[in-house]
C-alpha positions as CSV (number, residue, x, y, z in Angstrom):
1,X,-6.2,45.6,-8.1
2,X,-7.2,43.9,-5.0
3,X,-10.4,42.7,-4.7
4,X,-12.1,42.5,-1.7
5,X,-14.7,39.6,-2.1
6,X,-12.3,37.3,-3.0
7,X,-11.9,35.2,-0.2
8,X,-8.4,34.4,1.0
9,X,-7.4,30.2,1.3
10,X,-6.0,30.1,4.8
11,X,-2.6,27.7,5.0
12,X,-2.6,25.5,7.2
13,X,-0.2,23.9,8.4
14,X,-0.4,20.7,10.7
15,X,2.9,19.9,12.8
16,X,4.0,16.5,13.1
17,X,4.9,15.2,16.0
18,X,8.6,14.1,16.5
19,X,9.2,10.5,16.2
20,X,12.5,8.6,17.7
21,X,13.1,7.6,13.8
22,X,13.0,11.3,12.5
23,X,15.2,12.5,15.1
24,X,17.4,9.5,15.3
25,X,17.9,10.3,11.1
26,X,18.4,14.1,12.4
27,X,20.6,13.2,14.6
28,X,23.0,11.8,12.1
29,X,22.6,13.8,9.4
30,X,23.3,16.7,11.9
31,X,26.4,14.5,13.4
32,X,27.7,14.1,9.9
33,X,27.3,17.3,8.8
34,X,29.2,18.1,12.1
35,X,32.3,15.4,11.8
36,X,32.8,17.0,7.8
37,X,32.9,20.6,9.4
38,X,36.2,19.2,12.1
39,X,37.4,17.7,9.1
40,X,37.4,20.9,6.8
41,X,38.0,22.7,10.1
42,X,41.7,20.9,10.7
43,X,42.4,21.1,6.7
44,X,41.9,24.7,7.2
45,X,44.0,25.0,10.2
46,X,46.8,22.8,9.2
47,X,46.8,24.5,5.2
48,X,47.1,28.4,7.4
49,X,49.6,26.7,9.8
50,X,51.8,25.8,7.0
51,X,51.8,29.0,5.0
52,X,52.8,31.9,7.1
53,X,52.5,35.0,6.2
54,X,55.7,36.6,4.3
55,X,55.2,40.5,5.1
56,X,57.5,42.9,6.6
57,X,54.3,45.7,7.3
58,X,53.0,44.5,11.1
59,X,49.6,46.0,9.9
60,X,50.0,43.0,7.0
61,X,50.5,40.2,9.4
62,X,47.9,41.3,12.1
63,X,45.2,41.7,9.5
64,X,46.3,38.6,8.3
65,X,46.3,36.7,11.2
66,X,43.3,38.0,12.6
67,X,41.3,36.8,9.1
68,X,42.7,33.4,9.5
69,X,41.4,33.1,13.2
70,X,37.9,34.6,12.3
71,X,38.0,31.5,9.1
72,X,38.7,28.9,11.4
73,X,36.2,30.6,14.3
74,X,33.5,30.5,12.2
75,X,34.1,26.9,10.9
76,X,34.5,25.7,14.5
77,X,31.3,27.5,15.5
78,X,29.4,25.6,12.8
79,X,30.8,22.4,14.1
80,X,30.0,23.4,17.1
81,X,26.5,24.3,16.4
82,X,26.1,20.6,14.4
83,X,27.1,18.8,17.1
84,X,25.1,20.4,20.0
85,X,22.2,19.6,17.6
86,X,23.3,16.0,17.0
87,X,23.2,15.3,20.6
88,X,19.9,17.3,21.5
89,X,17.9,15.3,18.7
90,X,19.6,12.0,19.7
91,X,18.7,13.0,23.4
92,X,14.8,13.8,22.2
93,X,15.1,10.3,20.5
94,X,16.0,8.4,24.0
95,X,13.1,10.9,26.1
96,X,10.5,9.8,23.2
97,X,11.3,6.2,23.7
98,X,10.8,6.5,27.1
99,X,7.3,7.9,27.0
100,X,6.2,5.7,24.8
101,X,7.5,2.7,26.9
102,X,6.2,4.3,30.0
103,X,3.2,5.3,28.6
104,X,0.4,3.4,29.9
105,X,-1.3,1.0,27.4
106,X,-5.4,1.6,27.1
107,X,-7.2,-1.3,25.1
């Protein structure tokens, strides 16, 4: 089954240093996803608000409101994460640009 004489190929994963362009593209992409999730969250919350739960059972009303709160909360969490990532990537792009401008040029 397993031959000890075979050498395993080592996986070399070369890390690519971040560039300002890659950070800006990633920030725009993340910001776009964050905006899309924000729009989805507003649509979900509006739909839930316009369609109340019709039941005489208090347990059904409590569970229904908890599920609605969880759904809107999960989408809001995703929106916040994508927004924070977008801000972080754009800040990293600015930091990299400042480092490139202030780095002494060796000719």
